[in-house]
Phi, psi and omega in degrees: 000319180297322181296327180295314180293322178296316180294320179295316180292324177294319178296319178294319178296320177295319180296319184279351180299128180084004179254163186293315183076209183259139174221187185295323178294323177293323177296319177294320177297321177296320177296318177298316179302313182293321179294317179295319177298318180294317178298319179297317182292325186271324193242345187274128179240333183266156181291324180293317178294322178296319178296320178299312180293327176297319178295318178299316180293322178296317178296316180297317180293319180295316179296319178299312181292321177300313181294322183293319184264004181292143176261354179275080187293327182296313180292319181294322178291325176294319176299316180295321179295319177296319178297315181294325177296327177280319188278327186301314177297322179296315179298320178296317178296319179296318179294321178295319178297319180295317181295319179293325180290332179278341182277105182266353182269351182227157175244140184248134177237145177251128178292133183288332184271319184245359177065021176285140179266123182251134182250130177228157178296143180280154174083023180259003180083204180283125184227160175246124183249138173259124180297127182289343184269314186241350178085005179293145179269134178238126178249129181195171180260126177267000000 
């Protein structure tokens, strides 16, 4: 029995040799596929809307499989690099927002002119903050 699984995994590894496999863009496509499937299951009541969501899921699955089994590694890596260049700043902002929401010891202010985020200790009352980047004054309650 053990030999069967080893042979199957070896055959799959040989098949995937020289192919793109999974990367960050494929993971994002899989997430889009799952979200569209969930939306269809929860909210769609009409046949036209169901057909639209079926087409979306089919397109996402086809693109995912095409990218995964593609042998054109240069193009797939370029696509993934463009996706990461677009996604990384968004991911960083989301991570920063999450971290700031968990930090209960500090209050965060955003400078209106340069959009710099300034951190001050919480519970100090009404304070005036000078932006370290542009020198703009920010007045707020910590």
